C-alpha positions as CSV (number, residue, x, y, z in Angstrom):
1,X,57.7,171.6,135.8
2,X,60.4,171.1,138.3
3,X,63.9,169.8,137.7
4,X,66.2,168.6,140.6
5,X,69.7,167.2,141.0
6,X,70.2,164.1,142.7
7,X,73.8,164.3,143.4
8,X,73.9,167.7,145.2
9,X,75.4,169.6,141.9
10,X,73.2,172.6,140.2
11,X,71.8,171.2,136.6
12,X,70.3,173.6,133.9
13,X,67.7,172.3,131.8
14,X,65.4,173.9,129.1
15,X,61.8,173.0,128.4
16,X,59.4,173.5,126.0
17,X,55.3,174.4,126.5
18,X,56.4,176.1,129.7
19,X,54.2,179.2,130.2
20,X,53.0,178.6,126.5
21,X,56.6,178.5,125.0
22,X,57.6,175.4,122.6
23,X,61.4,174.4,122.2
24,X,63.5,171.0,121.9
25,X,65.0,169.9,125.0
26,X,68.5,168.4,125.1
27,X,69.8,166.6,128.0
28,X,73.2,165.6,126.9
29,X,76.2,163.5,128.5
30,X,77.5,164.7,131.6
31,X,74.4,166.4,133.0
32,X,73.6,163.2,135.6
33,X,71.5,162.7,138.3
34,X,68.3,164.5,137.1
35,X,64.8,164.6,138.4
36,X,62.5,165.9,136.1
37,X,58.9,166.3,137.4
38,X,55.5,167.4,136.0
39,X,52.0,168.1,137.1
40,X,50.6,165.0,135.5
41,X,51.1,164.1,131.8
42,X,48.0,165.9,130.6
43,X,49.1,169.3,132.3
44,X,52.8,169.3,131.8
45,X,53.7,168.7,128.1
46,X,57.0,169.2,126.2
47,X,56.2,169.4,122.2
48,X,58.1,170.2,119.0
49,X,56.8,169.1,115.8
50,X,60.0,168.1,114.0
51,X,60.0,165.7,111.3
52,X,62.0,163.8,108.1
53,X,61.2,162.8,105.0
54,X,62.8,159.6,104.2
55,X,62.5,155.9,105.5
56,X,64.7,153.5,106.4
57,X,65.1,150.4,103.9
58,X,63.0,147.5,104.6
59,X,66.2,145.4,104.9
60,X,68.1,148.2,107.0
61,X,70.3,147.1,109.9
62,X,70.0,150.9,110.9
63,X,67.3,152.3,112.2
64,X,68.7,155.5,113.4
65,X,70.2,158.0,111.2
66,X,71.4,162.0,112.4
67,X,68.7,163.4,110.8
68,X,66.3,161.2,112.4
69,X,67.7,161.5,116.0
70,X,67.3,165.3,115.6
71,X,63.8,165.5,115.1
72,X,63.3,164.4,118.9
73,X,61.4,166.6,121.2
74,X,63.4,165.6,123.8
75,X,66.9,164.0,123.8
76,X,68.3,162.4,127.0
77,X,71.8,161.1,126.9
78,X,72.6,161.8,130.4
79,X,72.9,158.8,132.8
80,X,70.7,158.3,136.0
81,X,67.5,160.1,134.8
82,X,64.1,160.1,136.2
83,X,61.0,161.7,134.7
84,X,57.5,161.4,136.7
85,X,54.0,162.7,135.3
86,X,55.4,164.4,131.8
87,X,53.9,164.4,128.4
88,X,56.3,164.1,125.6
89,X,54.8,165.2,122.2
90,X,55.8,164.9,118.8
91,X,53.0,167.6,117.2
92,X,53.6,167.0,113.5
93,X,51.1,164.5,112.8
94,X,48.9,164.2,115.6
95,X,45.6,163.6,114.7
96,X,46.5,162.6,111.3
97,X,46.7,166.1,110.1
98,X,50.1,165.6,107.8
99,X,51.4,162.9,105.8
100,X,53.1,160.0,107.8
101,X,56.6,161.0,108.5
102,X,59.5,159.7,110.8
103,X,59.3,162.4,113.9
104,X,60.4,161.3,117.5
105,X,58.8,162.6,120.6
106,X,61.7,161.4,122.7
107,X,64.9,159.7,122.4
108,X,66.5,157.8,125.0
109,X,70.5,157.3,125.0
110,X,71.3,157.5,128.4
111,X,71.9,154.2,130.6
112,X,69.6,154.3,133.8
113,X,66.6,156.1,132.8
114,X,63.7,155.8,134.2
115,X,60.2,156.9,133.4
116,X,57.2,157.1,135.6
117,X,53.5,158.0,134.9
118,X,54.6,159.7,131.7
119,X,52.9,159.9,128.0
120,X,54.7,159.7,124.9
121,X,52.9,161.0,121.6
122,X,53.5,160.7,118.4
123,X,52.4,158.7,114.9
124,X,55.8,156.6,113.1
125,X,58.9,156.4,115.5
126,X,57.3,158.2,118.5
127,X,60.0,157.0,121.3
128,X,63.3,155.9,120.4
129,X,64.4,153.5,123.0
130,X,68.2,154.3,121.8
131,X,70.7,152.7,124.0
132,X,71.2,152.0,127.6
133,X,69.1,150.1,130.8
134,X,65.5,151.8,130.9
135,X,62.3,151.3,133.0
136,X,58.9,152.7,131.8
137,X,56.3,152.2,134.5
138,X,52.4,153.0,134.2
139,X,53.5,155.1,131.0
140,X,51.0,155.7,128.0
141,X,52.9,155.1,124.6
142,X,50.9,156.4,121.3
143,X,51.8,155.9,117.8
144,X,51.0,154.3,114.5
145,X,54.2,152.8,112.9
146,X,57.4,151.4,114.8
147,X,56.2,153.8,117.7
148,X,59.0,152.2,120.1
149,X,62.2,151.2,118.7
150,X,65.7,151.3,119.3
151,X,68.5,149.3,120.6
152,X,68.1,149.5,124.4
153,X,67.3,146.6,127.2
154,X,64.2,148.1,128.8
155,X,61.5,146.9,130.7
156,X,58.0,148.5,130.2
157,X,55.8,147.7,133.1
158,X,51.8,148.5,133.5
159,X,52.3,150.3,130.7
160,X,49.7,151.2,127.8
161,X,50.7,151.0,124.0
162,X,47.9,152.7,122.1
163,X,47.7,152.2,118.1
164,X,46.4,155.0,116.1
165,X,45.8,154.9,112.4
166,X,47.9,156.0,110.2
167,X,47.4,158.1,107.3
168,X,47.1,155.8,104.6
169,X,43.7,153.7,104.5
170,X,44.2,149.9,105.1
171,X,47.5,150.4,106.5
172,X,48.4,147.9,109.0
173,X,50.5,149.3,112.1
174,X,53.7,147.7,113.9
175,X,54.2,148.7,117.5
176,X,57.8,147.6,117.8
177,X,60.9,147.8,116.0
178,X,63.8,146.6,117.6
179,X,67.4,145.6,116.7
180,X,70.6,144.7,118.3
181,X,74.0,143.2,117.3
182,X,75.1,139.6,117.8
183,X,77.1,140.5,121.2
184,X,74.6,142.8,122.7
185,X,71.6,142.0,125.3
186,X,69.2,144.4,124.1
187,X,65.5,144.1,124.0
188,X,62.0,145.1,125.1
189,X,60.4,143.1,127.7
190,X,56.3,144.3,128.3
191,X,55.1,143.4,131.6
192,X,51.2,143.6,132.7
193,X,50.7,146.0,130.0
194,X,48.1,146.5,127.4
195,X,47.7,146.5,123.9
196,X,44.8,148.7,122.3
197,X,44.0,151.0,120.0
198,X,41.8,152.1,116.7
199,X,44.1,150.3,114.2
200,X,45.3,147.0,113.4
201,X,48.8,146.6,114.5
202,X,51.7,143.5,114.2
203,X,53.4,143.5,118.0
204,X,56.5,144.2,116.1
205,X,59.0,143.8,113.3
206,X,62.8,143.6,113.2
207,X,65.5,145.8,111.7
208,X,68.8,143.7,111.3
209,X,69.6,140.0,111.6
210,X,68.7,139.9,115.8
211,X,65.8,141.3,117.8
212,X,64.2,140.6,120.8
213,X,60.6,141.5,122.0
214,X,58.8,139.9,124.9
215,X,55.3,140.5,126.2
216,X,54.1,138.8,129.5
217,X,50.9,139.3,131.6
218,X,49.5,141.8,129.0
219,X,46.2,142.2,127.4
220,X,45.9,142.5,123.9
221,X,42.7,143.8,122.1
222,X,41.4,142.9,119.1
223,X,43.5,145.4,117.2
224,X,46.5,142.5,116.8
225,X,46.6,140.7,114.1
226,X,46.5,137.0,114.7
227,X,50.2,136.2,113.2
228,X,51.2,138.7,115.5
229,X,54.8,139.3,114.4
230,X,56.5,140.2,111.0
231,X,59.9,139.0,111.6
232,X,62.7,137.0,113.8
233,X,62.6,136.4,117.5
234,X,59.6,137.7,119.7
235,X,57.8,135.4,122.6
236,X,54.5,135.8,124.7
237,X,53.4,134.2,127.5
238,X,50.3,134.1,130.0
239,X,48.7,137.3,127.8
240,X,44.8,137.5,127.4
241,X,42.1,139.3,125.3
242,X,40.4,138.7,121.7
243,X,44.2,139.5,120.2
244,X,46.0,136.7,121.9
245,X,45.9,133.9,119.9
246,X,49.2,132.2,120.2
247,X,48.0,129.2,117.9
248,X,47.4,131.4,115.4
249,X,50.7,133.2,115.6
250,X,53.7,132.7,112.9
251,X,55.5,129.3,113.5
252,X,58.7,131.0,114.4
253,X,57.7,132.3,117.6
254,X,60.0,131.6,120.2
255,X,58.4,129.4,122.9
256,X,59.4,130.5,126.4
257,X,60.9,128.0,128.9
258,X,60.8,128.6,132.5
259,X,64.4,129.9,132.5
260,X,63.2,132.8,129.7
261,X,60.5,133.3,131.8
262,X,62.5,134.1,134.9
263,X,65.4,136.1,133.0
264,X,62.8,138.3,131.2
265,X,60.0,138.6,133.8
266,X,62.9,140.0,136.5
267,X,63.6,143.4,137.1
268,X,67.2,142.1,136.9
269,X,66.9,142.0,133.4
270,X,67.7,145.6,133.2
271,X,69.1,146.3,136.7
272,X,72.0,143.7,138.0
273,X,73.6,146.8,140.2
274,X,70.6,147.7,141.9
275,X,70.4,151.2,140.6
276,X,66.2,151.3,140.0
277,X,65.4,150.9,143.8
278,X,67.9,154.2,144.5
279,X,66.2,156.5,142.0
280,X,63.7,158.9,143.8
């Protein structure tokens, strides 16, 4: 795996599973303009197996804690970051070898970060899409419970969301758990993506009073429960597949207007400044 600085300043990084070595990776604020390149997400793997025992309260408005964030295999707080061809892995519960616990593969808390042809694997809380504006392209994201969660404003394009069964037989999974404040514009948009897997799943639920998750032009396999969503503000448009059943969705699912569709389908939803085309 190679790291490059994008602004002519040398950056020092550590990474795991390089020459058989495992360790956590922290990229702090100030270490900006980094490009991290792997040889493919099946070859270049950063792995660790940390976890915590406690779960959030059902009506909690806080979806992260210091203890939870510390479990992340890779933690990113730097701005202007690019990753290509890398797998971010939390090994704790891969293959249901342990009881279900909150265990992050990656925490993305910097602004203007993009991930291309990457894989995120875990079980509960795989990807903490924490804060900032982010872009995920051609990525595989796998988990069983709330495995894409956070407060960020992000677009997932041509991604595969793979639901694996939790350790409790008969449990229904949740793909997303998004939360935001009344004055913040956070939300997750999944565009031209796929929902597949081996366990029944809701598309999402919310922590806190406000939440935004949108699926556009995406394939949904039969694992998606007919109701689609458990709580709060969500929408879908022009999706297809056995799991796309708009007539059976919860009554409060948001009906997207033409203005909504334009807003959520445009890359300007995450990039009004033109940062994404300027990344390598």
